[in-house]
C-alpha positions in Angstrom: -34.4 61.8 94.9 -32.1 58.7 94.4 -32.6 59.1 90.4 -31.8 63.1 91.2 -28.9 62.2 93.0 -27.6 59.6 90.7 -28.3 62.0 87.9 -26.3 64.8 89.8 -23.5 62.5 89.9 -23.5 61.4 86.3 -23.0 65.3 85.2 -20.3 65.6 87.7 -18.6 62.9 86.3 -19.0 63.9 82.8 -17.6 67.4 83.4 -15.0 65.4 85.1 -14.4 63.4 82.0 -14.4 66.1 79.4 -11.7 68.1 81.6 -9.5 64.8 82.2 -9.6 64.6 78.2 -9.0 68.1 77.8 -6.2 68.6 80.2 -4.4 65.2 79.3 -4.2 67.0 75.4 -2.7 70.4 77.0 -0.2 68.1 79.0 0.8 66.4 75.4 0.9 69.9 73.7 3.0 71.3 76.4 5.5 68.5 76.3 5.6 68.8 72.7 6.1 72.5 72.8 8.9 72.0 75.4 10.8 69.3 73.6 10.7 72.0 70.4 12.0 74.8 72.0 15.1 72.4 74.0 15.6 71.2 70.5 15.4 74.7 68.9 17.7 75.9 71.4 20.6 73.3 70.8 20.6 73.7 67.2 20.4 77.8 67.2 23.7 77.8 67.8 24.4 75.4 64.7 22.4 77.7 62.3 24.8 79.9 61.6 27.7 77.5 61.4 25.5 76.1 58.5 24.5 79.5 56.7 28.7 80.0 56.7 28.8 76.2 55.1 26.0 77.2 52.7 27.7 80.1 51.6 31.1 78.2 51.2 29.2 75.9 49.2 27.3 78.5 47.0 31.0 80.2 46.5 32.5 76.5 45.5 29.3 76.2 42.9 30.0 79.4 41.3 33.6 78.9 41.3 33.3 75.6 39.5 30.8 77.4 37.1 33.2 79.7 36.1 36.4 77.4 35.6 34.1 75.3 33.5 33.0 77.5 31.2 36.7 79.2 30.9 37.6 75.4 30.1 34.9 75.3 27.3 35.6 78.8 26.2 39.5 77.8 25.7 38.5 74.8 24.1 35.9 76.2 21.7 38.3 79.2 20.5 41.2 76.4 19.7 38.5 75.2 17.4 38.3 78.7 16.1 42.4 78.7 15.9 42.8 75.5 14.2 39.7 76.0 11.9 40.5 76.2 8.2 39.5 79.3 7.4 41.7 81.1 10.1 44.6 79.4 8.2 43.7 80.2 4.9 43.0 84.0 6.5 46.5 84.1 8.1 48.6 82.7 5.1 47.5 85.4 2.7 46.1 88.8 3.1 42.7 88.4 4.5 41.4 91.7 3.1 41.4 89.9 -0.4 39.8 86.8 0.6 36.4 88.0 0.8 34.7 84.9 0.1 36.7 83.5 3.3 35.6 86.5 5.7 31.9 86.1 4.7 31.9 82.6 5.9 33.7 83.2 8.9 31.0 86.4 9.7 27.9 83.9 8.8 30.0 81.2 11.6 30.1 84.3 14.2 26.6 85.1 13.6 25.7 81.7 13.8 27.7 80.6 17.0 27.4 83.7 19.1 23.5 82.9 18.8 24.4 80.5 21.4 22.8 82.0 24.5 24.5 79.7 26.8 28.2 80.9 25.7 27.6 84.1 27.0 29.7 86.0 24.5 29.2 89.3 22.8 31.5 89.5 20.4 34.9 86.8 18.7 37.0 89.4 17.4 39.9 88.1 14.5 42.8 90.8 15.1 44.8 90.5 12.0 47.8 93.0 13.7 50.2 93.6 10.5 47.2 94.1 8.4 45.9 96.2 10.9 42.3 94.2 10.0 39.6 93.3 12.4 36.8 90.8 11.4 33.9 90.7 14.3 30.1 89.9 13.6 28.9 93.0 12.3 31.5 93.4 9.4 35.3 94.2 9.5 37.2 97.6 9.7 40.6 98.8 11.1 41.6 98.4 14.7 41.6 101.8 15.5 38.2 102.3 14.3 37.1 99.3 16.1 38.4 99.5 19.5 37.8 103.6 19.5 34.5 103.6 18.2 32.4 100.3 18.0 34.1 98.8 21.5 35.7 101.9 23.0 37.1 101.6 26.6 40.1 103.8 28.1 42.4 101.2 28.3 41.6 98.2 25.9 42.8 100.2 22.7 44.5 99.0 19.7 47.9 99.8 21.3 47.2 97.8 24.1 46.4 94.8 22.1 49.4 95.2 19.6 51.2 95.1 22.9 49.7 92.1 24.5 49.9 90.3 21.2 53.8 90.6 21.6 53.7 88.6 24.9 54.2 84.7 24.7 50.6 83.7 26.5 48.0 82.1 24.5 45.5 82.2 26.8 44.7 85.1 28.9 41.7 86.8 30.6 41.6 90.5 31.3 39.8 92.4 34.3 36.3 93.6 33.3 34.9 97.1 32.1 32.3 98.8 30.7 32.1 99.1 26.7 30.7 102.0 24.9 29.9 102.8 21.1 31.1 106.1 20.8 30.2 108.2 18.0 29.9 112.2 16.8 27.0 112.2 17.1 25.9 109.0 19.6 27.2 107.5 22.9 25.8 104.0 24.1 26.5 101.6 26.8 27.2 98.4 25.2 27.7 96.3 28.8 30.4 95.4 31.1 32.6 92.9 29.4 35.6 90.5 30.2 38.5 90.6 27.6 40.0 87.2 26.7 42.9 87.2 24.4 43.3 83.7 22.3 46.7 83.4 19.9 49.3 81.2 19.5 52.0 81.4 21.7 54.9 82.0 18.9 52.1 84.0 16.3 52.5 87.5 17.5 50.6 88.5 14.3 47.0 87.2 14.9 44.7 86.2 17.8 41.3 86.1 18.8 40.0 89.0 21.5 36.5 87.1 22.9 34.2 89.5 24.8 32.2 87.6 27.5 29.3 89.2 29.2 30.4 89.7 32.6 27.1 90.4 34.2 25.1 87.8 32.2 28.0 85.3 33.1 27.4 85.9 36.9 23.4 85.7 37.1 23.9 82.2 35.4 26.8 81.1 37.6 26.3 82.3 40.9 23.2 82.2 43.4 22.8 85.9 44.5 22.2 86.9 48.3 21.2 90.4 49.8 23.8 91.9 51.7 26.4 90.0 49.7 29.1 90.6 46.9 31.3 88.8 44.4 34.6 89.1 43.3 37.1 87.3 41.3 41.0 88.2 41.8 43.9 86.6 39.2 47.1 85.5 40.5 48.6 88.9 40.2 45.8 90.3 42.8 44.0 92.2 39.7 40.2 92.3 40.5 38.8 90.4 37.2 35.5 91.1 38.2 33.1 92.8 40.8 29.3 92.4 40.9 29.6 95.8 43.1 30.8 98.2 41.1 34.0 99.9 42.0 34.3 98.0 45.0 37.1 95.9 45.5 38.6 93.1 48.9 41.2 94.9 51.0 44.6 94.4 49.5 45.3 92.0 52.5 41.8 90.1 51.5 42.7 89.9 47.7 46.5 87.9 48.6 44.6 85.4 50.1 44.8 81.7 48.2 43.7 78.4 49.0 40.4 77.5 50.6 38.3 79.0 53.6 37.2 82.5 55.0 38.0 85.2 57.3 36.2 87.6 59.2 37.3 91.6 58.5 35.2 94.7 59.0 31.9 93.1 60.0 32.4 91.1 56.8 33.0 87.6 56.0 35.1 87.1 53.2 34.6 83.5 51.4 37.7 82.5 49.3 38.2 79.9 46.8 41.3 79.2 44.4 41.6 77.7 41.3 44.2 75.3 40.5 43.7 75.5 36.5 43.5 78.9 36.3 44.9 80.5 39.2 41.9 82.8 39.8 40.9 83.5 43.4 36.7 83.4 44.1 35.5 85.8 46.9 31.9 86.1 48.4 31.4 88.9 50.8 28.5 88.3 53.2 27.7 91.2 55.8 27.7 89.7 59.4 24.8 92.4 59.8 22.7 90.1 57.2 23.7 86.8 59.2 22.4 88.3 61.8 19.1 89.5 60.1 18.5 86.0 59.5 18.9 85.0 62.9 16.5 87.4 63.8 14.0 86.3 61.3 14.4 82.7 62.1 13.7 83.5 65.6 10.4 85.6 65.0 9.4 82.9 62.7 10.2 79.6 65.1 8.6 82.0 67.8 5.6 82.5 65.2 5.1 78.8 64.7 5.0 77.9 68.5 2.4 79.7 69.0 0.1 78.8 66.6 0.6 75.6 67.1 -0.1 75.9 70.8 -3.5 78.0 69.7 -4.0 75.1 67.0 -3.4 72.5 69.6 -5.8 73.6 72.2 -8.6 74.4 69.4 -8.4 71.0 68.0 -7.5 69.3 71.7 -10.9 71.0 72.9 -12.8 69.6 69.9 -11.8 66.2 70.4 -12.7 66.2 73.8 -15.7 67.4 73.1 -16.2 64.4 70.3 -15.3 62.0 72.4 -17.6 63.2 75.8 -20.8 64.0 73.9 -21.9 60.7 72.7 -20.6 58.6 75.5 -22.5 61.0 77.6 -25.6 60.5 75.7 -25.7 56.8 75.5 -25.3 56.9 79.7 -28.1 59.2 79.9 -30.3 57.2 78.1 -29.6 54.0 79.8 -29.9 55.6 82.9 -33.1 57.2 82.2 -34.6 53.8 81.0 -33.5 52.1 84.3 -34.7 54.8 86.7 -38.6 54.4 85.3 -38.4 50.8 85.3 -39.8 50.7 81.7 -40.1 47.3 80.3 -37.8 46.6 77.3 -40.9 46.5 75.1 -42.6 49.7 76.4 -39.7 52.6 75.9 -41.5 55.0 73.5 -41.9 57.9 75.8 -38.1 58.6 76.6 -36.7 60.1 73.6 -33.0 58.7 74.3 -34.4 55.2 74.1 -36.4 56.1 71.1 -33.1 57.4 69.1 -31.6 54.0 70.5 -34.3 52.1 69.3 -34.4 53.9 65.9 -31.0 53.3 65.7 -30.9 49.7 65.7 -34.1 49.5 63.3 -31.9 51.4 61.1 -29.2 49.3 61.5 -31.4 46.1 61.2 -32.8 47.4 57.8 -29.3 48.0 56.8 -28.5 44.6 57.1 -30.8 43.6 55.0 -30.2 46.1 52.4 -26.6 44.6 52.2 -28.0 41.0 52.4 -29.6 41.9 48.9 -26.6 43.9 47.8 -24.6 40.7 48.2 -27.0 38.7 46.4 -27.3 41.1 43.6 -23.1 41.3 43.7 -23.0 37.2 43.0 -22.7 38.3 39.4 -19.4 39.8 39.9 -18.3 36.9 42.0 -19.1 34.7 38.9 -16.8 37.0 37.3 -13.8 36.8 39.5 -14.4 32.8 39.6 -14.0 32.2 35.6 -11.1 35.0 35.8 -9.5 32.8 38.6 -9.7 29.7 36.3 -9.0 31.4 33.4 -6.0 32.9 34.4 -4.7 30.0 36.2 -4.6 31.8 39.6 -4.7 29.7 42.8 -6.4 30.9 46.0 -9.6 30.7 47.5 -11.5 32.1 44.4 -11.0 28.6 42.9 -13.5 27.0 45.0 -16.5 29.4 43.9 -19.2 27.3 42.2 -19.6 27.9 38.3 -21.9 26.8 35.8 -19.3 24.8 33.8 -18.7 22.8 37.0 -21.9 20.4 35.5 -19.2 19.2 32.9 -22.1 19.9 30.6 -21.3 21.1 26.5 -20.3 24.4 26.5 -17.8 26.3 23.7 -16.2 29.8 24.6 -16.5 33.1 22.0 -14.1 35.7 22.5 -14.8 39.1 20.7 -11.9 41.5 20.3 -12.7 45.0 19.4 -10.4 47.6 18.4 -11.8 51.2 18.0 -10.2 53.0 14.8 -8.5 56.2 15.1 -11.2 58.8 14.0 -13.6 57.1 16.6 -11.2 56.7 19.2 -10.6 60.6 19.2 -14.3 61.2 19.6 -14.5 59.0 22.7 -11.4 60.1 24.2 -13.1 61.1 27.6 -15.6 58.2 27.5 -13.9 54.8 25.7 -15.3 52.0 28.7 -18.7 53.6 28.2 -18.6 52.6 24.3 -16.8 49.5 25.0 -19.8 48.7 27.7 -22.2 49.3 24.9 -20.7 46.8 22.7 -20.5 44.3 25.7 -24.1 44.5 26.1 -24.9 44.1 22.8 -23.2 41.3 22.8 -24.8 39.8 25.8 -28.0 40.4 24.9 -27.5 39.0 21.6 -26.2 35.5 23.4 -28.8 35.8 26.0 -31.7 35.4 24.0 -30.3 32.4 22.3 -28.3 30.5 25.2 -30.2 29.9 28.9 -27.4 30.6 31.5 -24.9 32.5 28.8 -22.5 34.5 30.6 -21.0 37.3 29.2 -18.1 40.0 30.9 -14.6 41.8 29.8 -11.9 40.3 30.6 -9.5 42.5 29.0 -9.7 46.4 27.9 -10.4 45.0 24.8 -11.8 41.7 24.9 -15.1 40.1 25.9 -15.6 36.7 26.8 -18.9 35.1 26.1 -19.8 31.3 27.5 -22.2 29.4 25.5 -23.9 26.3 27.3 -25.0 24.0 24.3 -28.3 22.0 25.0 -28.0 20.1 22.4 -24.6 19.3 20.8 -26.1 18.0 17.8 -28.4 20.9 17.2 -25.4 23.2 16.4 -26.8 26.9 15.8 -23.4 28.5 15.7 -23.5 30.0 11.7 -26.8 31.1 12.2 -26.4 33.1 15.2 -22.5 34.4 14.3 -24.1 35.7 11.0 -26.6 37.8 13.1 -24.0 39.1 15.6 -21.8 39.8 12.8 -25.0 41.8 10.6 -25.3 43.9 13.7 -21.4 44.5 14.2 -21.0 45.1 10.9 -23.1 48.4 10.5 -19.8 49.8 13.0 -17.3 48.5 10.9 -16.4 53.0 10.3 -15.7 52.7 14.0 -14.1 49.5 14.9 -12.6 46.7 13.8 -14.3 43.2 15.1 -12.4 40.1 15.9 -14.5 37.0 16.8 -12.5 33.6 17.7 -14.9 30.6 18.5 -14.3 27.4 19.7 -15.7 23.7 19.3 -17.9 22.6 21.9 -16.2 21.3 25.3 -17.4 19.0 27.8 -15.0 19.3 30.8 -14.4 22.1 33.3 -10.8 21.0 33.4 -10.6 22.1 29.6 -11.7 25.4 30.4 -8.1 27.5 30.2 -6.9 25.4 27.8 -10.2 26.4 25.4 -9.7 30.0 26.6 -5.9 29.7 25.3 -7.3 28.4 22.3 -9.4 31.2 21.5 -6.5 33.6 22.2 -4.4 31.7 19.5 -7.4 32.3 17.3 -7.4 36.1 17.9 -4.2 36.1 16.5 -5.1 34.5 13.2 -6.4 37.9 12.1 -5.5 39.0 8.5 -5.8 42.7 6.9 -8.7 44.0 6.7 -11.2 46.5 8.1 -14.4 44.2 8.6 -15.7 41.4 11.4 -13.7 38.7 10.9 -14.7 35.3 12.3 -12.2 32.4 13.0 -12.9 29.1 14.1 -10.3 27.5 13.6 -6.5 27.9 13.9 -4.0 27.3 10.7 -0.6 26.8 11.2 1.7 29.9 9.3 5.2 29.3 8.0 7.7 31.6 9.6 8.3 34.0 7.3 12.1 35.3 6.5 10.9 38.8 5.2 13.5 40.7 5.0 16.4 38.4 3.8 19.8 39.5 5.1 20.8 41.3 1.8 17.8 43.0 2.1 18.3 43.8 5.7 21.7 44.8 5.1 20.3 47.4 2.1 17.4 48.6 3.9 19.4 49.8 6.8 22.4 51.0 4.8 20.1 53.6 2.7 18.0 54.4 5.7 21.2 55.6 6.9 22.2 57.3 4.1 18.5 58.9 3.9 17.8 57.6 0.3 14.2 57.5 0.5 14.1 56.9 -3.6 15.4 53.4 -2.5 13.8 52.8 0.9 10.4 53.3 0.1 10.3 50.8 -3.0 12.1 48.5 -0.7 9.5 48.7 2.0 6.5 48.4 -0.3 7.8 45.5 -2.2 8.9 43.5 1.2 5.2 44.4 2.0 4.1 42.7 -0.9 6.2 39.7 0.1 4.4 39.3 3.2 1.1 39.8 1.8 1.7 37.2 -0.8 3.0 34.6 1.5 -0.6 35.4 3.8 1.1 37.2 6.7 -1.3 38.1 9.6 -2.1 41.2 11.0 0.3 41.1 13.9 3.2 40.1 11.8 2.6 43.3 9.6 2.5 45.0 12.6 5.8 43.5 13.6 7.6 44.3 11.0 6.6 47.4 10.4 7.2 48.1 14.3 11.0 46.6 13.5 11.5 49.2 9.9 10.2 52.0 12.9 12.8 51.1 15.3 15.8 50.9 12.8 14.8 54.7 11.4 14.3 56.0 14.4 17.9 54.0 16.2 19.4 55.6 13.2 17.9 59.1 13.4 19.6 58.8 17.6 22.6 58.0 16.2 22.7 60.8 13.6 21.6 63.4 16.5 18.2 63.6 14.0 15.1 64.8 16.3 12.6 62.5 15.8 10.2 65.1 16.4 10.4 66.0 12.7 8.8 62.8 11.3 6.5 62.9 14.5 3.4 64.4 13.2 2.2 65.5 15.9 2.2 62.0 17.6 4.2 58.8 17.8 5.0 56.5 14.9 3.6 53.6 16.6 0.4 55.0 17.5 -0.1 55.4 14.0 1.3 52.2 12.8 -2.2 50.8 14.9 -4.6 52.6 12.6 -3.1 50.6 9.9 -5.5 47.8 8.9 -4.7 47.3 5.1 -1.9 47.0 2.9 -2.7 50.6 1.1 -2.6 52.1 4.7 0.8 50.6 5.3 2.0 51.6 1.9 0.7 55.2 2.8 2.4 55.0 6.2 5.7 54.3 5.1 5.6 56.8 2.0 5.5 59.4 4.4 7.3 58.1 7.4 10.7 56.9 5.1 10.2 60.3 3.1 10.1 62.6 6.5 13.0 60.4 8.1 15.1 60.8 4.9 14.5 64.6 4.4 15.8 64.5 8.2 18.6 62.6 7.6 19.1 64.8 4.9 18.9 67.7 6.3 21.1 66.9 9.2 23.7 66.2 7.0 23.7 69.5 5.2 24.1 71.1 8.3 28.0 69.6 8.9 30.5 71.8 9.5 33.3 72.6 6.9 35.6 69.8 7.7 33.0 67.2 7.9 31.3 68.3 4.5 35.1 68.4 3.0 35.3 64.9 4.1 32.2 63.2 2.6 32.5 65.1 -0.5 35.9 63.9 -0.7 35.3 60.5 0.2 32.0 60.3 -2.4 34.2 61.7 -5.2 37.4 59.5 -4.5 36.4 56.3 -3.2 38.2 54.5 -5.2 41.7 56.1 -4.1 43.7 55.8 -0.9 41.7 57.0 1.8 43.7 56.8 4.7 43.1 58.9 7.5 46.5 60.7 7.4 45.9 61.5 3.1 42.6 63.4 3.9 44.4 65.5 7.2 47.4 66.8 5.4 44.8 67.9 2.6 42.9 69.7 5.5 46.4 70.9 7.0 45.4 68.8 10.6 46.9 65.8 12.2 45.3 62.5 11.6 44.2 61.9 15.0 42.6 65.1 15.5 40.5 64.8 12.4 39.6 61.1 13.9 38.2 62.3 17.0 36.6 65.6 15.4 34.8 63.4 12.5 33.1 61.5 15.5 32.0 64.1 17.3 30.3 65.8 14.7 28.7 62.9 12.9 28.5 59.9 16.0 30.7 57.5 13.6 33.7 56.2 13.1 35.7 57.9 10.3 36.6 54.3 9.0 33.0 52.7 9.2 32.0 55.9 6.9 34.6 54.8 4.3 33.6 51.6 4.4 30.0 52.1 4.4 30.4 54.1 1.4 32.5 51.7 -0.4 30.2 48.9 0.0 27.3 50.9 -1.1 28.8 51.8 -4.2 30.0 47.9 -4.5 26.1 46.9 -3.9 25.3 49.6 -6.5 27.2 48.4 -9.1 26.4 44.6 -8.7 22.7 45.4 -9.1 23.0 47.9 -11.9 26.2 46.8 -14.1 28.0 43.5 -15.4 31.4 44.3 -14.5 33.1 41.8 -13.2 33.9 41.1 -9.4 37.6 42.0 -10.0 36.9 44.9 -11.3 34.4 46.2 -9.1 36.9 45.4 -6.3 39.3 47.9 -8.2 37.2 50.5 -8.4 36.2 50.6 -4.6 39.3 50.8 -3.4 40.6 47.0 -3.0 43.6 45.7 -4.8 42.7 42.1 -4.6 39.3 39.6 -4.7 40.3 38.1 -1.7 40.0 41.3 0.6 37.0 42.6 -1.0 35.3 39.2 -1.0 36.2 39.3 2.8 35.1 42.5 3.8 31.4 42.3 1.6 30.5 39.1 3.3 31.1 41.0 6.6 28.8 44.1 5.2 25.9 42.0 3.5 26.6 38.3 4.8 27.0 37.0 1.6 29.7 36.8 -1.1 29.3 39.2 -3.8 28.3 36.5 -6.4 25.7 35.5 -3.9 24.6 39.1 -3.7 24.5 39.7 -7.7 22.5 36.0 -8.6 19.9 36.6 -5.5 19.1 40.5 -6.8 18.9 38.9 -10.5 16.7 35.9 -9.4 14.7 38.3 -7.5 14.6 41.0 -10.6 13.4 38.2 -12.9 
């Protein structure tokens, strides 16, 4: 009876605990919901202001985009206006300069392919000659504006009158243009005409047709129930996103920045200080109300879902907390009620469950203990690593085999996967590396007791060999067998084995490891297994020399692979003859690649044209012999030179003229004003234009051409220094010597002497 009463009381307590937890969760949920409701009510009134602010910011961004594009078109067309071909056509009868007309058409077709300009056409209009040039051909003005670009307002007479005005840049209202012929009528689109001309020239002008719809899609973020207008200073509507509509006159006259509400519409407006255009975005008040309504519905649904989800989760958590505790209490009370001794509880199911759980925990503890013993190897690795890396910490107190101060030596194995094999094992490189680690470990374990082999870096394996009899050294025999086994995999990997002398003190462990790291760097070129046991000092290599470095840079910039490839071959041969190590070849090759890439970047040449599907630095890692380095540079330098030459061939007519003129007259007066006068433009404009197009200063280009010619004459001729100075445009030998030394680092006489010595 007492047990039954206690059980019933426990049942009541269990139910009370469940409802207590569940009620607490519900109280927290209701508190959070009330806080969210109050916060939503507080911020709801500000949402409308945020929507209005968002519309204002959208209009601001659209106005800035339009203004920036109009400024871009103005700048772009000024370049056309002062172009050499334009000046030639304006000076004479354009219909007789057929060659220039063809160049103009090609230029138009190329530039109009630029989708970011949003231009449909650029029309050269010669008023007195009644002659028009556009991307598809030439024709008279009447045919052009009545047939090919027909619009009732923009006729040939209209443009003739507009050209008599004094404005050099004017934007006209957008209109639908059509192609009209006796057999066909076709809509071309909605264009915004722009007139560009010299303010004092009434005989020639450019008519630019800006695609209004494409520009609108690019510059304005469209919203439902909204429209967009552009109004000029004369209150003319230049563009309307809603065809056939315009803001009321009292609205169209607004200037400045802000918004007004009229006729259930919000009119946001912003006036540009540069063009005087006023940009309008019209948003329906109905649209704002619908947005708020949708927001209310979304918020209500979110709160309802939150309450439902909270109730479900609360019930689940309450049950999860309640059931284990109730079962545990029930098990303890059952055991106490029957008075069963501690060793006789098998008749009670809950007690058996607890006993089973405790037994399971005991077995798990034993398994964990065995697992810890099995991980002793990992702890040993950690202890050795902390000593090698000189890491100060508790790991340094772990006991290791070298603490006995017995004789030991280190063998560091470096494995480098070759390119073809690396691609084959791309999905499992560590598995292949582990295979070699196990092979090396098995080899040394069979010969040295307590030897320890583990991976130290991603490509390095360290073996610690404990030598019993220092006098009976089996180093050569042991390594010969290992080299023979590894040699079978030479087609797939390069192996470098660095072996230290026998050491006796654990304090020398980190120093010994540093010694074998230095030995690894002693690897020479070759595809083989190299065993290095002695460090041989290598002299520092001054390759290339300053003059060779200047020559290499100059020819890389010029794209002259006929010089750079033999020069790099010669430098590689010098490295090989001097006994350079593998990493020195890598450093030299990486330096040449760096120079080439910097020059390509400076000349706006795409690196992808020489990458060949991968990084040139990655390709360098696949070079292990002198022949492979030469083959790489033959291909890389040829492609980079071709890319630089191709880039140079793309230069426009002004830069092309400058380059051709300088190449032909490098010994004459090449001042900025002289060349600019031949082009019919100003010196400052030519300097700025050339710098923008080529990325090189005008004076630096002339200097490099003259110095390249001078070095060529010094190498290939027996002319006197004074004669060479005169031929490349310097009137005194002193000035020539000064600039040449700044270019090459040595005087012309020293340069010629060094070159002759090398040739001999």
